[in-house]
N, C-alpha and C positions, 0 to 999 in steps of 0.2 A: 287318373283323369288329366294328368299333366299339371301345369301351373295355372290354377284357376284365376289368380290375380292377373297374370299376363294375358290370359284369354279375355277377361273382362275389359282390360285396357284396350286390347285390339278391337273388340266389339264396339267399345265407346268411340274409338277413332272412326269407325265406319259410320256411326250415327252422327258424328261431328261433320263429316262430309255432307251428309243430308242437310243438316241445319245450316252449315255455311253456304250451301247452294241456295237455300231459301233466303237467308239473310241478304245475299248479293243478287238474288233474282236471276241466277244463272244455272241452268240445268247441267251445263258442262261440268260444274264443280261437284254436283251430287251424283251424277251418272255413274262414276266408278264405284260407288257404294252398292249398286244394284247389279244383279245378274241380268244378262240380256233378255232372259225370258221371264223376268219378274212381273208380278201383277199388282194391281191396286183395286181396292174395294172399299166402298163407304158411301154414305149419303151426303151430297152437297145440297142442303135444303131438301126438297122433296125428290130430287133426282139422284138415282143410283149411279155412281161412278164405278164401273166394273170393266176391267180390261187390261191391256198391256201397260207397263209402267211408263211408256211414252206419254200417256195421258197426264201423268204427274209432271213430266218434264215440260209438256206444252203449257199446262196450267202455270207452272212456276215461271216460265219465260214471259208469259202474257201478264202475270200478276205483278212482276217487277220486284225490285228490292224490298226487303222487309227489315230495315236496319234496327228496329226496336223489338224484334222477335226475342222471346225468352223461351228457352227449352231446358227441360230437366229430365234425365233418365230416372224414371220411377222404379224400374226393376229390370234386372237381367236374369234370365233363367237359362242355365247352361247344362247341357248333357252331351259331353264329348264333342261331337261334330255338328250339333245343332244347338240353336239358342233362340230365345224369344226376348224381345225388348219392348217395354212399355215406355213411351215418351210422352210427356205432357208439354204442350206448346201453348204459350200465351202470346197474343198480339202478332200473329202472322198477318200483317196488314189489317189488324182489327179483329181477326178471328182467333178462336181458341180451339185446339184439337187435342184429342187423345189418339195417339198412333200405336198400333201393335205391329211389330215387325217379326218375321221369322227369318232366321239367318242360317246359312249352311257354310261349313268350312270346306272350301274347294281348293285343292292344291296348296294347302297351307294358308289360304287367305279367306277371311270372313266376307260373305256377300249377302245382301238382302235378297231373299227369294220372293217375299210377299209383304205388302203393306195393307193393313186394314185400319180404317180411321173412323173416328166419330167427330163430327163438327158440332161443337156445343152451341146451344142457343145463346144469343146475346143476353147479357144481364142488364136489367134496367130499362 
C-alpha cells in the first residue's frame, strides 16, 4: 500500500486547504483541494444543497472570513488510491458541521471528489 503515514499527511494537507479557505473566506484558497467536477450535498436548514462544488465556493466567498473556525480530522480511511475523511467543524461563523469527503489520488495528487455535509442544529 505504500507509505500510509505519508499518504495520511498528504490527505491532511488537502483538508487544510479547505479549512484555510473557510478561515479566510476565500474560495481561491480551497479550490485547489477539489477536483473540477467535484460535488457537494447536504441540508442547509430545510434546503438541500446538491450540485457542483462551485456552490460551496460561492457560499464561502459570500459568508466571508471565519477566523474562529475550529476543525479536526476525526478519521481518514485509506484504500490505495481512494480515501474518505470525516471532518468536524466548530464555529464556521457560528455554525457546526460534520463533513465527509471522498478523495481520489490522480496523477500522484490527492483531490476531493465529493463533499457531503451535516449542519448541526444550534445548541441552546
